[in-house]
C-alpha positions as CSV (number, residue, x, y, z in Angstrom):
1,M,5.7,-46.0,9.7
2,S,2.2,-46.8,10.2
3,S,0.6,-48.5,8.2
4,P,-2.7,-46.8,6.0
5,A,-5.9,-48.3,8.2
6,N,-4.1,-47.2,12.0
7,D,-3.9,-43.8,10.3
8,P,-6.2,-41.9,13.6
9,R,-7.2,-38.9,11.7
10,Q,-10.3,-38.2,9.7
11,P,-10.6,-36.9,6.8
12,S,-14.4,-36.9,7.2
13,T,-14.1,-34.0,10.3
14,A,-11.7,-31.0,8.0
15,K,-13.4,-28.3,7.3
16,P,-11.0,-25.6,4.9
17,Y,-10.0,-22.6,6.1
18,K,-11.6,-18.9,7.2
19,P,-9.3,-15.9,7.8
20,S,-11.8,-14.2,10.1
21,P,-13.1,-10.2,8.8
22,V,-10.4,-7.5,9.4
23,A,-11.9,-4.1,9.6
24,P,-11.1,-2.0,7.4
25,Q,-9.5,0.8,10.1
26,D,-7.4,-2.0,12.0
27,L,-5.4,-2.9,8.8
28,P,-1.5,-2.6,9.8
29,I,0.2,0.8,7.1
30,D,1.3,0.6,3.6
31,Y,4.4,1.5,4.1
32,S,5.3,1.6,0.6
33,G,2.0,4.0,-0.6
34,F,3.3,5.7,2.5
35,I,7.2,6.0,1.5
36,A,5.9,7.1,-2.0
37,V,4.0,9.6,-1.2
38,I,7.0,11.0,0.7
39,C,9.2,10.4,-1.9
40,G,7.0,12.1,-4.5
41,V,6.6,15.8,-3.0
42,F,10.2,16.1,-2.6
43,G,11.3,15.3,-6.3
44,A,8.3,17.2,-7.0
45,M,9.5,20.2,-4.7
46,F,12.3,19.8,-4.7
47,R,13.2,18.4,-8.5
48,Y,14.8,15.2,-7.5
49,K,15.1,12.3,-10.1
50,I,14.8,10.1,-8.2
51,C,12.5,10.5,-5.5
52,S,10.3,10.7,-8.2
53,W,11.3,7.7,-10.1
54,L,11.0,5.7,-6.3
55,A,7.4,7.2,-6.1
56,I,6.5,5.1,-9.3
57,I,8.0,1.4,-7.8
58,F,7.0,2.2,-5.1
59,S,3.1,3.4,-5.8
60,A,3.5,-0.2,-8.2
61,Q,4.9,-1.8,-5.4
62,S,1.1,-0.6,-3.4
63,L,-0.6,-1.6,-6.1
64,A,-0.1,-4.7,-6.5
65,N,-0.1,-5.1,-2.6
66,M,-3.5,-3.1,-2.0
67,R,-6.2,-4.7,0.8
68,N,-8.2,-1.7,1.4
69,M,-10.1,-0.5,-2.0
70,E,-11.5,3.4,-1.1
71,N,-8.6,4.7,1.1
72,D,-5.2,2.7,-0.2
73,L,-6.2,4.1,-4.0
74,K,-6.8,7.5,-2.5
75,Q,-2.9,7.1,-1.6
76,I,-1.5,5.6,-4.6
77,S,-3.3,7.6,-6.9
78,M,-1.9,10.7,-5.1
79,A,1.6,9.5,-5.2
80,M,1.4,8.2,-8.4
81,M,0.6,11.7,-9.3
82,F,3.6,13.3,-7.6
83,G,6.2,11.0,-9.0
84,I,4.6,12.0,-12.5
85,M,4.7,15.5,-12.3
86,G,7.4,15.5,-10.5
87,L,9.0,13.7,-13.5
88,M,7.3,16.1,-15.5
89,T,9.4,19.8,-14.1
90,N,12.2,17.0,-13.9
91,Y,12.5,16.2,-17.9
92,L,10.7,18.9,-19.3
93,G,10.8,21.4,-17.3
94,V,12.1,24.6,-17.5
95,G,16.1,24.4,-16.9
96,P,18.2,27.2,-14.8
97,R,18.4,30.6,-17.0
98,G,22.2,32.2,-17.1
99,N,22.6,35.9,-17.3
100,K,22.3,37.1,-20.6
101,K,25.2,39.9,-20.8
102,T,24.8,41.7,-24.2
C-alpha cells in the first residue's frame, strides 16, 4: 500500500462529469411505450382484458422512464386512453346477447 504522501492524484484538477446533450430525434426508441400502444389497441379492439391491463402497466413504466417530455407524453397518454377504454368496454360494456325465444 502506498502512503497518502505519495498519491499522484490531484483533486484540485478534477472536473465533474457533464453528459453531452442529445437531440430528441437521436434518443433510443421507448419500447415500453410502443408495447403499451399495441396492447391498448388490441385490448380495445379485440376485447382482451390482459392486453388492456398490460397497456396500463407498460404506460406507467414508460411514464416513469420518460426522456422527451413532448413526444413521450403524447404516446403515453394515447396508450393510457386505449388501455382505459379497453378496460371499460371489457368490464362495463354490453356482453354478448343470447337468442331470446318467446
